[in-house]
Structure formats: C-alpha cells, structure tokens
C-alpha positions as CSV (number, residue, x, y, z in Angstrom):
1,M,1.1,18.3,18.7
2,T,-1.6,15.8,19.6
3,L,-4.0,13.8,17.5
4,P,-7.5,15.2,17.6
5,S,-10.4,13.0,18.6
6,M,-11.6,10.9,15.8
7,T,-14.9,12.3,14.5
8,K,-16.3,9.2,12.9
9,V,-16.2,5.7,14.4
10,L,-18.8,3.2,13.2
11,T,-20.4,1.4,16.1
12,D,-23.6,0.0,14.5
13,F,-22.4,-2.3,11.9
14,K,-24.9,-3.7,9.3
15,P,-23.8,-6.5,6.9
16,R,-23.4,-5.6,3.3
17,A,-23.2,-7.5,0.0
18,G,-19.9,-9.2,-0.4
19,L,-17.4,-9.0,-3.2
20,F,-18.7,-12.0,-5.0
21,G,-22.4,-11.4,-4.4
22,N,-22.6,-13.0,-1.0
23,P,-22.8,-11.3,2.4
24,R,-19.4,-10.0,3.5
25,V,-17.5,-12.8,5.3
26,L,-16.3,-11.7,8.8
27,L,-13.2,-13.1,10.3
28,N,-14.1,-15.9,12.7
29,T,-12.0,-19.0,13.1
30,T,-14.9,-21.0,14.6
31,S,-16.9,-20.7,11.3
32,L,-13.8,-21.8,9.4
33,K,-13.6,-24.9,11.4
34,Q,-17.3,-25.7,11.0
35,D,-17.3,-25.2,7.2
36,K,-15.0,-28.2,6.6
37,S,-16.1,-28.9,3.1
38,S,-15.5,-25.4,1.9
39,Y,-12.2,-25.2,3.7
40,H,-11.1,-28.6,2.2
41,H,-12.0,-27.4,-1.3
42,R,-9.9,-24.3,-0.8
43,D,-6.9,-26.4,0.3
44,I,-7.2,-28.5,-2.9
45,R,-7.4,-25.4,-5.0
46,S,-4.4,-23.9,-3.3
47,V,-2.3,-27.1,-3.8
48,T,-3.3,-27.3,-7.5
49,T,-2.6,-23.6,-8.1
50,R,0.8,-23.7,-6.3
51,A,1.9,-26.4,-8.7
52,Y,2.5,-23.5,-11.2
53,P,5.0,-20.8,-10.1
54,I,3.7,-17.4,-9.4
55,K,5.8,-15.9,-12.2
56,H,3.6,-17.9,-14.6
57,R,0.3,-16.8,-13.1
58,I,0.8,-13.1,-12.2
59,P,-0.7,-10.7,-14.8
60,T,1.4,-9.6,-17.7
61,G,2.8,-6.1,-17.1
62,T,2.4,-6.3,-13.3
63,W,3.9,-3.3,-11.3
64,D,5.3,-3.7,-7.8
65,A,3.7,-0.5,-6.5
66,H,6.0,-0.1,-3.5
67,M,9.6,-1.2,-3.0
68,H,12.9,0.4,-2.0
69,V,16.6,0.4,-2.7
70,V,19.3,1.4,-0.1
71,D,23.0,1.6,-0.3
72,P,24.4,3.1,3.0
73,Q,28.0,2.8,1.9
74,R,27.6,4.9,-1.2
75,F,24.6,6.9,0.0
76,P,24.9,7.6,3.7
77,V,21.6,7.6,5.6
78,S,20.2,10.6,7.4
79,P,21.7,11.2,10.9
80,N,18.1,11.1,12.2
81,A,17.4,7.6,10.6
82,V,15.3,5.5,12.9
83,Y,17.0,2.3,11.8
84,K,20.3,1.2,10.1
85,P,19.6,-0.6,6.9
86,S,21.6,-3.3,5.0
87,K,22.6,-2.8,1.4
88,H,19.9,-3.6,-1.2
89,T,20.8,-2.7,-4.7
90,I,18.7,-2.2,-7.8
91,E,20.2,-5.3,-9.3
92,E,19.1,-7.3,-6.3
93,A,15.7,-5.7,-6.5
94,M,15.1,-6.6,-10.1
95,A,16.3,-10.2,-9.6
96,F,13.8,-10.5,-6.8
97,E,11.0,-9.0,-9.0
98,S,11.9,-11.4,-11.8
99,S,11.5,-14.3,-9.5
100,L,7.8,-13.2,-9.1
101,G,7.4,-12.4,-12.8
102,I,7.3,-8.7,-12.2
103,G,9.2,-6.4,-14.6
104,K,8.0,-2.9,-13.5
105,I,8.6,-1.1,-10.2
106,I,7.7,2.0,-8.3
107,L,10.6,3.0,-6.2
108,V,9.6,4.7,-3.0
109,Q,11.9,6.9,-1.0
110,P,12.5,5.4,2.5
111,S,12.4,7.5,5.6
112,I,16.1,6.9,6.3
113,Y,17.2,9.1,3.4
114,G,15.0,12.1,4.3
115,T,14.8,14.5,1.3
116,D,18.0,13.2,-0.2
117,N,16.7,11.2,-3.1
118,S,20.1,10.4,-4.7
119,C,20.0,6.6,-4.1
120,L,16.5,6.3,-5.5
121,L,17.2,8.5,-8.5
122,E,20.3,6.6,-9.5
123,A,18.3,3.4,-9.3
124,L,15.6,5.0,-11.4
125,R,18.1,6.0,-14.1
126,R,19.5,2.5,-14.3
127,V,16.0,0.9,-14.6
128,G,14.8,3.5,-17.1
129,P,11.4,5.0,-17.6
130,S,10.0,2.0,-19.5
131,R,10.3,-0.1,-16.3
132,G,10.4,2.3,-13.4
133,R,8.6,5.1,-11.7
134,A,9.4,6.8,-8.4
135,V,7.9,8.5,-5.4
136,V,10.3,11.1,-3.9
137,V,10.4,13.0,-0.7
138,I,10.7,16.8,-0.9
139,D,10.6,20.0,1.2
140,P,7.8,21.8,-0.7
141,A,9.1,25.1,0.7
142,T,12.5,24.8,-1.0
143,I,12.0,22.5,-4.0
144,D,12.3,24.2,-7.4
145,S,10.1,23.6,-10.4
146,Q,13.0,22.7,-12.7
147,T,14.2,19.9,-10.4
148,L,10.7,18.5,-10.3
149,A,10.5,18.7,-14.1
150,D,13.9,16.9,-14.4
151,W,12.7,14.1,-12.1
152,H,9.4,13.8,-14.0
153,S,11.4,13.2,-17.2
154,M,13.2,10.4,-15.4
155,G,10.0,8.8,-14.2
156,A,9.1,10.4,-10.8
157,R,5.3,10.6,-10.4
158,G,4.7,11.3,-6.8
159,V,5.8,12.7,-3.4
160,R,5.7,10.8,-0.1
161,V,4.6,12.2,3.3
162,N,5.8,9.6,5.8
163,L,4.7,10.2,9.4
164,K,4.3,6.6,10.5
165,S,8.0,5.5,10.1
166,V,9.2,8.5,12.2
167,N,6.4,8.2,14.8
168,T,5.0,11.7,14.0
169,V,1.4,12.7,14.8
170,L,-0.1,15.9,13.4
171,D,-3.3,17.6,14.2
172,E,-5.7,18.4,11.4
173,R,-4.5,21.9,10.9
174,D,-0.8,20.9,10.5
175,L,-1.6,17.9,8.3
176,T,-3.8,20.1,6.1
177,E,-1.1,22.7,5.7
178,M,1.6,20.0,4.9
179,L,-0.5,18.3,2.3
180,L,-1.7,21.5,0.7
181,Q,1.9,22.7,0.3
182,H,2.9,19.4,-1.4
183,A,-0.2,19.5,-3.6
184,Q,0.6,23.0,-4.7
185,V,4.0,22.2,-6.1
186,I,3.1,18.9,-7.9
187,R,-0.4,19.7,-9.2
188,S,0.7,20.9,-12.6
189,L,2.7,17.7,-13.1
190,G,-0.2,15.4,-12.3
191,W,1.7,13.6,-9.5
192,V,0.2,11.7,-6.6
193,I,0.7,12.3,-2.9
194,Q,1.5,9.1,-1.1
195,V,0.9,9.1,2.7
196,Y,2.1,6.7,5.3
197,V,0.0,7.4,8.4
198,S,-1.9,5.3,10.9
199,L,-5.5,4.4,10.2
200,D,-6.9,6.5,13.0
201,M,-5.6,9.6,11.2
202,V,-7.5,8.9,8.0
203,P,-10.7,10.7,9.2
204,M,-8.6,13.9,8.9
205,L,-7.7,12.9,5.3
206,E,-11.3,12.5,4.5
207,K,-11.7,16.2,5.2
208,I,-8.5,17.3,3.5
209,V,-8.4,15.3,0.2
210,P,-11.2,17.3,-1.4
211,Q,-9.1,20.5,-1.0
212,L,-6.0,19.1,-2.7
213,G,-6.8,18.8,-6.3
214,V,-4.4,15.8,-6.7
215,K,-4.6,12.1,-6.2
216,L,-3.7,10.5,-2.9
217,C,-2.4,7.0,-2.2
218,I,-2.4,5.5,1.3
219,D,0.3,3.0,2.2
220,H,0.1,-0.5,3.6
221,F,-3.7,-1.1,4.1
222,G,-3.9,2.3,5.9
223,S,-1.7,0.9,8.7
224,P,-4.4,-0.3,11.1
225,D,-4.0,-1.3,14.7
226,L,-5.1,-4.9,14.5
227,A,-5.3,-5.7,18.3
228,R,-9.1,-6.1,18.0
229,A,-8.6,-8.5,15.0
230,D,-6.1,-10.5,17.0
231,S,-8.7,-11.1,19.7
232,S,-11.1,-12.3,17.0
233,L,-8.5,-14.7,15.8
234,Q,-8.7,-16.3,19.2
235,G,-12.4,-16.9,18.7
236,A,-13.8,-14.1,20.9
237,S,-16.0,-12.6,18.1
238,P,-16.0,-12.0,14.4
239,F,-13.7,-9.3,13.1
240,D,-15.5,-6.4,11.5
241,P,-13.0,-4.0,9.9
242,Y,-15.5,-1.1,10.4
243,S,-14.8,-1.4,14.1
244,L,-11.3,0.0,13.4
245,A,-11.0,3.8,14.0
246,G,-10.6,5.3,10.5
247,F,-11.7,2.4,8.4
248,S,-15.0,3.8,7.4
249,S,-13.3,7.1,6.4
250,L,-10.8,5.1,4.3
251,I,-13.7,3.4,2.5
252,S,-15.4,6.7,1.9
253,L,-12.2,8.1,0.4
254,L,-11.9,5.1,-1.9
255,Q,-15.4,5.5,-3.1
256,A,-15.0,9.2,-3.7
257,G,-12.5,8.3,-6.5
258,E,-9.3,10.3,-5.9
259,T,-7.7,8.0,-3.3
260,Y,-5.9,4.7,-3.7
261,V,-4.8,2.1,-1.2
262,K,-1.9,-0.3,-1.3
263,I,-2.3,-3.9,-0.1
264,S,1.3,-4.3,1.0
265,A,3.6,-5.0,4.0
266,P,1.2,-7.4,5.8
267,Y,4.0,-8.5,8.2
268,R,4.2,-5.0,9.6
269,L,0.6,-5.1,10.6
270,S,-0.8,-8.5,11.4
271,K,0.2,-11.1,14.0
272,D,-1.7,-13.8,12.2
273,G,0.5,-15.9,10.0
274,Q,-2.2,-16.3,7.4
275,Y,-3.1,-12.6,7.4
276,R,-6.8,-13.4,7.7
277,D,-7.5,-10.1,9.3
278,L,-6.0,-8.2,6.4
279,E,-7.7,-10.4,4.0
280,V,-11.1,-9.2,5.4
281,M,-9.9,-5.6,4.9
282,A,-8.7,-6.3,1.3
283,R,-12.0,-8.0,0.4
284,E,-13.9,-4.9,1.4
285,F,-11.5,-2.6,-0.5
286,L,-12.0,-4.7,-3.6
287,R,-15.8,-4.8,-3.1
288,V,-16.2,-1.0,-2.9
289,A,-13.4,0.3,-5.1
290,P,-11.7,-2.4,-7.2
291,E,-10.2,0.3,-9.4
292,R,-8.4,1.9,-6.4
293,V,-6.4,-1.0,-4.9
294,L,-2.8,-1.7,-5.7
295,Y,-0.6,-4.7,-5.0
296,A,3.0,-4.2,-3.7
297,T,5.8,-6.3,-2.2
298,D,7.5,-3.7,0.1
299,W,10.8,-5.3,-0.9
300,P,13.4,-5.5,0.8
301,H,11.1,-5.8,3.8
302,T,13.3,-3.5,6.0
303,R,13.4,-4.6,9.6
304,F,11.9,-7.9,8.5
305,A,14.9,-9.6,6.9
306,G,14.2,-12.9,5.1
307,M,10.5,-12.3,4.7
308,D,8.9,-14.6,2.1
309,I,6.3,-12.5,0.2
310,E,5.0,-15.3,-2.0
311,P,2.2,-16.5,0.4
312,F,0.8,-13.0,0.6
313,T,1.1,-12.7,-3.2
314,E,-0.8,-16.0,-3.5
315,T,-3.5,-14.5,-1.3
316,C,-3.8,-11.4,-3.5
317,L,-4.2,-13.6,-6.6
318,R,-6.8,-15.7,-4.9
319,L,-8.8,-12.7,-3.9
320,C,-9.0,-11.7,-7.5
321,E,-9.5,-15.0,-9.2
322,N,-13.4,-15.1,-9.3
323,V,-13.8,-11.7,-10.8
324,P,-12.8,-11.3,-14.5
325,G,-10.2,-8.7,-15.0
326,L,-9.7,-7.9,-11.3
327,A,-6.2,-9.3,-11.1
328,D,-5.1,-7.2,-14.0
329,R,-6.5,-4.2,-12.3
330,V,-4.9,-4.8,-8.9
331,F,-1.6,-5.9,-10.3
332,R,-1.3,-3.5,-13.3
333,R,-4.0,-1.1,-14.4
334,N,-4.6,0.7,-11.2
335,A,-0.9,1.5,-10.8
336,E,-0.8,2.8,-14.3
337,E,-3.9,4.9,-13.9
338,M,-2.6,6.4,-10.7
339,M,0.7,7.3,-12.2
340,G,-0.7,8.8,-15.4
341,E,-1.4,7.9,-19.0
342,D,2.3,7.5,-19.9
343,A,3.1,4.8,-17.3
C-alpha cells in the first residue's frame, strides 16, 4: 500500500498573532544573535529558575502522559519486534517520575509487545487506578467487551494504533477502516484512540476523525520530518512549521476540539540540541488549542539510552510561564480531560 498524495500543503504563509499577543516568532538563529538583550535576559531567567529543582516547580498533580515499562525476561517481546529492549520496571519508572515531581502516569503499550498487554497491565495493577492510566493495543476484530470492561476498571482509557514504530504506511481507505474498527469497540467506554503516525499522514486523519465519534490523541508532536527546520537552523531562512506537510491539518484537528497532541520525545525528531524547531511547533499548538496539548517524558527513551529529559521539561515549563493556568493545563488538566472525568 502506498501513501496517497497529500491534499493540503500550505505554501502561502501569512503571519498570525503569537501565543503571548505578539506576531508568531519564526525560527531564525540570525535574529537570535541580533537580539542580544532579549537573549541575555532569557539566560538570566533560566539560571535563576534552574536554582529550584523541577520537582518543586512542576504543577501539582502532573501526569506523565506517555511512558513505558518493559521486562523482556518475564514478558518476552514479540518475534516481530523491531528492537530489543533493556529491562525497565514500574519501580524504576516511578523513581524516575518522582525525581521530576510527577506522581501520575499513563502507561503506553510499546510496539515490541504487539497486542500482548501483560507487562503493561501488571504495572498498572501495581500502580493502582489513583496514580495510573493505560493505553493498550488490541485487535478490534477479536477483542471481547468483557476484557475491555475489566481493563477499564483497572485504569485503561485508550487504544493505540502505532504505524510509525513498525514503518507501516496505509492509504486513506485502509487507515479509515482500521480507525473505525477501533472506534466501534471503545466508543461506549469513552476511550481515546492514540495514533503514532508521521505528520504527512495527518491530512488523512483530518478527514477520518469526524467519522469516529471518539477522541483522538497524536503522539510526539505529530512526528514531523524536520529536515527543512534543520536547514533553517543553519541560517538559510526562518522556519515556518506550516511548511511541513500535514502541519496545517494537525492545527485544524486541534482547533476542531476532538484531537489532542503530545509534546514528547523531542530527541526522536530534532537534530537541534535545544529543540528550537520543536519549540516553534509547540508555541503554535499552545496558541491555537492550549486545552489540547499534553506534556510527556517518553521514559525510558527506548533506543536513546541515558537521555536527560530535564532540559526539555524546562522548555515546556518556560513556554507556559507567561500565561496564567497554562502549565496546569499542559501538565495536568488536559490529560485528565482526555481520559475522562474519573481520571
């Protein structure tokens, strides 16, 4: 199957009002160098803020909206797994979360386990429904309603459709059929469908989501190809996220009200050590739909061992600091609203 031609790529960009009432700031390292006074002020603020650990500044009740546990010794991975993971237990996960001041987690089924959710469900039982929720992977053709009801009582609140990790591309017809099948079996439970697809597939989602009758959540900034942004970092031209195939469709979905996006896993996407390209994207998400953006760590950063997520978390806090209540939304309320009133 092949990916159909994208039907909507914005080529005539017009500046819009920015998140804080100013024109949207485009990514251009030349302008950063020229605005020395502003840059210096930001450095001072960063140093002052970092004097206090993140765990003392992160909003109370924060959810890590996307993380994993794996235990290949006790729970063997799928024969078709695209990578071989190390062991990362729920105890290690909660110790990590505690270091950031996070007490609540959404466990997400990784691709390596396919539809065998045993490892995730055991971790969910140990955390308990007061601190944990989960997004499982199912075969909608064979799953039974009692199993879903049992998982719901444990804290499951969504199903994942992961095409990106397994390098799968679907055309619009097949993607529509797949998502409709998932929506049909979870609709009565009020669950969300979480999708991990590349950004250039999002125009198809823009057509499909109105048919689903359930909420949708898009992983990891929508998984953009940031090669264009990388050239902007080299000073060629300002980076406009609307130049990315699929970005305008993602914005439209966020504005429509039934779709969420996770700002997470920046190291999987950006070659810039400061994630300035992704910061431009995040600012636009927050400008158009602050109630639809969720923070997540993507712990244990599979295939990126030793990743320090604190600088990215600092960036997320900084993006929220000038808008009252925004940090509480991005770090807590949006996740709770996505998962339902009992979260």
